[in-house]
C-alpha positions in Angstrom: 0.0 0.0 0.0 1.2 3.5 -0.8 1.3 5.5 2.4 2.4 9.0 1.4 1.1 11.7 -0.8 2.9 14.9 -1.8 1.0 18.2 -2.2 2.9 20.9 -4.1 1.2 24.0 -2.7 3.8 26.8 -3.0 2.5 28.4 -6.2 1.4 32.1 -6.3 -2.1 31.6 -7.8 -1.7 34.6 -10.1 -4.8 33.9 -12.1 -6.9 34.6 -9.0 -5.3 37.9 -8.0 -6.1 40.0 -6.1 -7.7 37.3 -3.9 -4.5 35.3 -3.7 -2.3 38.3 -2.8 -2.7 37.4 0.9 -4.6 34.1 0.7 -3.2 30.8 -0.6 -5.0 29.7 -3.8 -5.3 26.2 -2.3 -7.5 27.7 0.4 -10.1 29.1 -2.0 -13.4 27.4 -1.1 -15.5 25.2 -3.3 -18.8 26.1 -1.5 -17.6 25.7 2.1 -14.5 23.6 1.8 -11.0 24.7 0.6 -9.6 23.0 -2.5 -6.6 21.5 -0.6 -9.0 19.7 1.8 -10.7 17.9 -1.2 -7.3 16.7 -2.3 -6.3 15.5 1.2 -9.6 13.7 1.7 -9.0 11.9 -1.7 -5.5 10.9 -0.5 -6.7 9.6 2.9 -9.5 7.6 1.1 -6.7 6.0 -0.9 -4.9 5.0 2.2 -2.2 7.7 1.9 -2.5 9.0 5.4 0.9 10.8 5.4 0.3 14.1 3.7 3.5 16.0 2.8 3.0 19.6 2.0 5.6 21.5 -0.1 4.7 25.1 0.9 6.1 28.5 0.4 6.0 32.0 1.9 2.5 33.2 2.8 1.1 29.7 3.0 0.8 29.3 6.7 -3.0 29.2 6.4 -2.8 25.7 4.9 -0.8 24.4 7.9 -3.3 26.1 10.3 -6.2 24.5 8.4 -5.0 21.0 9.3 -4.6 21.8 12.9 -7.0 22.3 15.8 -8.2 25.8 16.5 -8.8 25.8 20.2 -10.5 29.2 20.3 -13.0 28.2 17.6 -13.7 24.9 19.2 -14.4 26.6 22.5 -16.7 29.2 21.0 -19.0 26.8 19.2 -18.8 23.8 21.5 -22.2 22.4 22.1 -23.9 24.5 19.5 -25.5 23.5 16.2 -22.6 25.0 14.4 -20.3 22.3 15.7 -21.5 20.0 13.0 -19.7 22.1 10.4 -16.3 20.9 11.8 -17.1 17.2 11.5 -15.3 16.7 8.2 -12.1 18.6 9.0 -11.9 17.0 12.5 -11.9 13.6 10.8 -9.2 14.6 8.4 -7.0 16.0 11.2 -7.6 12.8 13.3 -6.7 10.4 10.5 -4.0 12.3 8.6 -0.4 13.0 9.5 0.9 16.3 8.1 4.5 17.3 7.4 5.8 20.4 5.7 8.8 21.7 3.9 9.3 25.0 2.1 10.1 25.5 -1.5 12.3 28.6 -1.5 12.0 29.4 -5.2 9.4 28.6 -7.8 11.4 26.5 -10.3 8.8 24.2 -11.7 6.8 21.1 -10.6 9.8 18.9 -10.9 11.7 21.1 -8.4 8.7 21.1 -6.1 8.6 17.3 -6.1 12.4 17.1 -5.4 11.9 19.6 -2.5 9.6 17.1 -1.0 12.0 14.2 -1.1 13.0 14.4 2.6 9.3 13.9 3.5 8.8 10.9 1.2 12.0 8.9 1.4 12.6 5.8 -0.6 9.1 4.6 -1.3 6.3 5.1 -4.0 4.0 8.0 -3.4 1.0 9.9 -4.7 1.0 13.5 -5.9 -2.0 15.8 -5.9 -2.2 19.2 -7.5 -5.0 20.9 -5.7 -5.9 23.1 -8.7 -7.5 20.0 -10.2 -10.6 19.0 -8.3 -11.5 15.4 -9.1 -14.9 13.9 -8.1 -16.4 10.5 -8.6 -19.7 10.6 -6.8 -20.1 7.6 -4.6 -17.3 5.7 -6.4 -13.6 5.5 -5.5 -11.6 8.6 -5.9 -9.0 9.0 -8.6 -6.0 8.3 -6.3 -7.7 5.2 -5.0 -8.2 4.0 -8.5 -4.5 4.7 -9.3 -3.3 3.0 -6.1 -5.1 -0.2 -7.1 -3.3 0.0 -10.5 0.0 0.5 -8.8 -0.5 -2.7 -6.8 -0.8 -4.5 -10.1 1.9 -2.8 -12.3 4.4 -1.4 -9.8 5.4 1.6 -11.9 4.7 5.3 -12.2 1.1 6.2 -13.2 -0.2 9.5 -14.5 -3.9 10.4 -14.7 -5.0 11.6 -18.2 -8.1 12.8 -20.0 -8.9 13.6 -23.5 -9.0 17.4 -24.1 -9.9 19.4 -27.3 -6.8 20.0 -29.5 -7.5 23.7 -29.2 -6.5 23.5 -25.5 -3.7 20.9 -25.8 -0.9 23.5 -25.5 -1.9 24.1 -21.9 -1.0 20.5 -20.7 1.6 17.9 -20.6 0.7 15.4 -23.3 1.3 11.6 -23.6 1.3 9.1 -26.3 1.9 5.3 -26.3 0.6 1.8 -26.9 -2.7 0.4 -25.4 -2.2 -1.8 -22.4 -5.8 -2.5 -21.9 -9.1 -0.5 -21.9 -8.4 3.0 -20.4 -4.7 2.3 -19.8 -1.8 3.3 -22.1 1.9 2.3 -21.8 3.5 5.7 -22.3 6.3 6.1 -24.9 6.3 9.8 -25.3 5.6 12.8 -23.0 5.8 16.4 -24.0 5.2 19.5 -21.8 2.7 22.0 -23.4 3.5 21.3 -27.1 2.3 23.5 -29.9 -1.1 22.3 -31.2 0.4 21.0 -34.5 3.1 19.1 -32.7 1.1 17.4 -29.9 1.4 13.6 -30.1 -2.2 13.0 -29.0 -5.0 14.7 -27.2 -4.4 12.8 -23.9 -3.5 15.4 -21.4 -1.9 14.8 -18.0 -3.9 16.2 -15.0 -2.9 16.7 -11.4 -2.8 13.2 -10.1 0.3 11.0 -10.1 1.8 7.9 -8.5 5.6 8.0 -8.7 8.3 5.5 -7.9 11.1 6.8 -5.7 13.8 6.7 -8.5 12.1 9.8 -9.9 14.0 11.9 -7.4 17.4 10.9 -8.8 16.1 11.4 -12.4 14.8 14.9 -11.5 18.2 15.8 -10.0 19.9 15.1 -13.3 17.1 16.7 -15.4 18.1 20.1 -16.8 15.6 23.0 -16.9 13.2 22.7 -19.7 10.2 24.8 -20.9 10.2 28.3 -19.3 13.5 27.5 -17.6 11.7 25.3 -15.1 12.5 21.8 -14.0 9.6 19.9 -15.6 8.3 16.7 -14.0 7.2 15.7 -17.5 10.9 15.6 -18.7 11.8 13.3 -15.8 8.8 11.0 -16.4 9.9 10.8 -20.1 13.1 9.0 -18.8 11.0 6.4 -17.1 8.6 6.2 -20.1 11.6 5.4 -22.4 12.1 2.3 -20.3 8.4 1.3 -20.4 7.8 2.3 -16.7 5.0 4.8 -17.0 1.3 4.2 -17.5 -1.4 6.7 -18.4 -4.8 6.1 -16.9 -8.1 7.5 -18.1 -9.7 7.8 -14.7 -13.4 7.4 -13.7 -15.0 10.6 -12.5 -15.0 14.4 -13.3 -12.1 16.8 -13.2 -12.5 20.6 -12.8 -9.6 22.9 -13.6 -9.9 25.1 -10.5 -6.8 27.0 -11.5 -8.9 28.9 -13.9 -11.9 31.1 -13.1 -14.4 29.3 -15.4 -13.3 25.9 -14.0 -13.6 27.2 -10.4 -17.1 28.5 -11.0 -18.2 25.3 -12.7 -16.8 23.2 -9.8 -18.6 25.4 -7.2 -21.9 25.0 -9.1 -21.4 21.2 -9.4 -20.5 20.7 -5.8 -23.4 22.8 -4.6 -25.9 21.0 -6.8 -24.7 17.4 -6.2 -23.0 17.3 -2.8 -24.0 20.3 -0.7 -27.8 20.5 -1.0 -30.2 23.4 -0.8 -31.3 22.7 2.7 -28.0 23.8 4.3 
């Protein structure tokens, strides 16, 4: 069983300025729950109880969210409002939270490498909180991927088909079919021009990585935009047949964009929250 999940949460969230000037983008609420909590709940459901947060300056609110607020607990103890804390209390009780700071924003690969001391020499999940993934009453995306890891014992990336008009916004994969919904990756490209994309299978913010990825990242030169790209490191594994792309069950919302954030809020309100709250 995979026991740890890494959360790169050091980004600036510039697309949501000015709200993110003093508030972490991962704390933006979808109805009444911050984005990062959805990701943590998904990890815990998958058995990844050790949540490693790669944070940055101005992100203390994330650490505080996964801690007890004694003043708040005292103020609402015994009142009807106490029920609103049930979900986060369960997360705090079950999860183990560790943190390290990423001192410079040098790409997702660099963020993953920054988290190495919290992960060690074992396979681990990665959640990008910008991507909200929901699967109704079925297993979450990380739980689906963890089951696949037990079978294949290699790195796995979650993918979905996207319009070619949007493909230059994603990491893109191509490969050979392994079975229905599963592709053995042979090629990975970070944000290719539309006319050079090898497919319309885009990587979204869910990964399971084997621990050798750390050494590969260390020897990976900066790529697109001068950043250390996780895609480039995964290409090394893919060239050896050690990466699978999984078309997951469920819905994904790009909450790093305003339209995606609004769509996610509407969906959660209609399907999970209820009008009687």
